[in-house]
C-alpha positions in Angstrom: 238.1 72.4 102.6 236.1 73.1 99.4 233.1 71.2 100.9 233.2 73.3 104.1 233.3 76.5 102.0 230.3 75.4 100.0 228.4 74.3 103.2 229.2 77.8 104.7 227.9 79.6 101.7 224.7 77.5 101.6 224.2 78.1 105.3 224.6 81.9 104.9 222.2 81.8 101.9 219.7 79.8 103.9 219.8 82.1 106.9 219.5 85.3 104.8 216.4 83.9 103.1 214.9 82.3 106.2 212.3 85.1 106.5 211.1 84.4 103.0 210.5 80.8 104.0 208.7 81.9 107.2 205.7 83.5 105.5 203.4 81.2 107.3 201.1 82.9 109.7 200.5 81.2 113.1 196.8 81.1 112.4 194.8 77.9 111.8 191.4 77.3 110.3 190.2 76.6 113.8 191.0 80.2 114.8 188.4 81.4 112.3 185.7 79.5 114.2 185.8 82.1 117.0 182.8 84.4 117.4 185.1 87.2 118.7 186.6 88.8 115.6 188.5 91.3 117.7 190.4 88.6 119.5 191.2 86.9 116.1 192.3 90.2 114.7 194.5 90.8 117.8 196.0 87.3 117.3 196.8 88.0 113.7 198.2 91.5 114.5 200.4 90.1 117.3 201.7 87.3 114.9 202.6 89.8 112.2 204.2 92.5 114.4 206.2 89.9 116.5 208.4 89.2 113.5 211.7 91.0 112.7 210.4 93.3 110.0 212.3 96.3 108.7 211.2 98.5 105.8 214.1 97.2 103.7 213.0 93.5 104.1 209.3 93.6 103.6 209.6 92.5 100.0 211.3 89.3 101.3 207.9 88.2 102.6 205.1 86.8 100.4 201.4 87.4 100.5 199.2 87.5 102.5 201.9 88.3 105.1 203.4 91.2 103.1 200.0 92.9 102.7 199.4 92.5 106.5 202.8 94.0 107.3 202.0 97.1 105.2 198.5 97.5 106.7 199.6 96.8 110.3 202.5 99.2 110.0 200.1 101.9 109.0 197.6 100.8 111.6 200.1 101.1 114.4 201.2 104.5 113.4 197.6 105.7 113.1 196.7 104.4 116.5 199.8 106.1 118.0 199.6 109.5 116.3 197.1 109.6 113.5 197.4 109.4 109.7 199.8 112.3 109.7 202.2 110.2 111.7 201.9 107.4 109.2 202.6 109.8 106.3 205.5 111.6 108.0 207.3 108.6 109.4 209.2 105.9 107.7 206.1 103.8 107.3 205.0 106.4 104.8 207.8 105.2 102.6 205.5 102.4 101.8 202.4 104.5 101.2 201.7 103.1 97.7 202.4 99.6 98.8 200.0 100.1 101.7 197.4 101.5 99.4 197.8 98.5 97.1 197.5 96.1 100.1 194.3 97.9 101.2 192.9 97.5 97.7 193.7 93.8 97.8 191.8 93.2 101.0 189.0 95.4 99.6 189.2 97.9 102.5 187.4 100.6 100.4 187.0 103.1 103.2 190.7 103.1 103.9 191.6 103.2 100.2 189.4 106.4 99.9 191.2 108.0 102.9 194.7 107.3 101.5 193.6 108.5 98.0 192.3 111.7 99.6 195.6 112.2 101.4 197.4 111.9 98.1 195.4 114.9 96.7 197.3 117.2 99.2 200.6 116.5 97.4 201.7 117.8 94.1 200.5 115.5 91.3 199.2 113.1 94.1 202.8 112.0 94.6 204.3 111.3 98.0 208.1 110.9 97.9 209.2 107.4 98.9 212.1 108.8 101.0 211.1 109.9 104.5 213.4 113.0 104.5 212.2 114.1 101.0 208.6 113.6 102.0 209.1 115.7 105.2 210.8 118.4 103.3 207.9 118.5 100.8 205.4 118.7 103.7 207.4 121.5 105.2 207.6 123.4 101.9 203.8 123.0 101.4 203.1 124.1 105.0 205.4 127.2 104.6 203.2 128.4 101.7 200.1 128.3 103.9 198.9 130.9 106.2 197.8 130.1 109.8 194.1 129.6 108.8 195.1 127.2 106.0 197.3 125.2 108.5 194.4 124.9 110.9 192.2 123.8 108.0 194.8 121.1 107.2 194.8 120.0 110.8 191.0 119.7 110.6 191.2 117.7 107.4 193.6 115.2 109.0 191.4 115.0 112.1 188.5 114.1 109.8 190.7 111.4 108.1 191.5 110.1 111.6 187.9 110.0 112.6 187.0 108.2 109.4 189.8 105.7 110.1 188.7 105.0 113.7 185.0 104.8 112.8 185.8 101.9 110.4 188.3 99.9 112.5 185.8 97.1 112.9 185.5 97.0 109.1 189.3 96.7 108.9 189.2 93.7 111.2 186.5 92.2 109.0 188.4 92.8 105.8 191.6 91.3 107.1 189.8 88.2 108.5 187.9 87.7 105.2 191.1 88.2 103.2 192.9 85.6 105.2 190.0 83.1 105.0 190.4 83.2 101.2 194.2 83.6 101.0 195.7 81.7 103.9 197.5 78.6 102.8 
């Protein structure tokens, strides 16, 4: 009976940490030989987002996968509703981690965009909690008149334009990062 209990505990332990052991991307060195970087980027993106990833388990993954999770979570939000959607939704809980990941892949244009977004928050700090961050955004917006709100919309539209104008660079940065860091 004792052996069965030990086996059950080990099995549960193994299952709970199986994602940590599944850090391997389904990308081979042969994939990097393609001339079509957009297709390779799409393959990497599909591989990363096909996993069961929740904001509370990202830290269970190792790099380079963890960095890609943060970046692709941001990327999906931006493509769906712009940088404001990334900031306001739960993906914004990982704003600092995403910024760090972008630094690690040397995506300087994107680092500058996120650093600029931080300047719109008191002391450059975005609360990690979605609800608190939304409350802060509402408080900041309540202090603005209509013209200032329109200016803020224009600022975020400019951030979005910068983001979209550099998507090919993001693809390049991720592919180069993986060439160096893929094990």
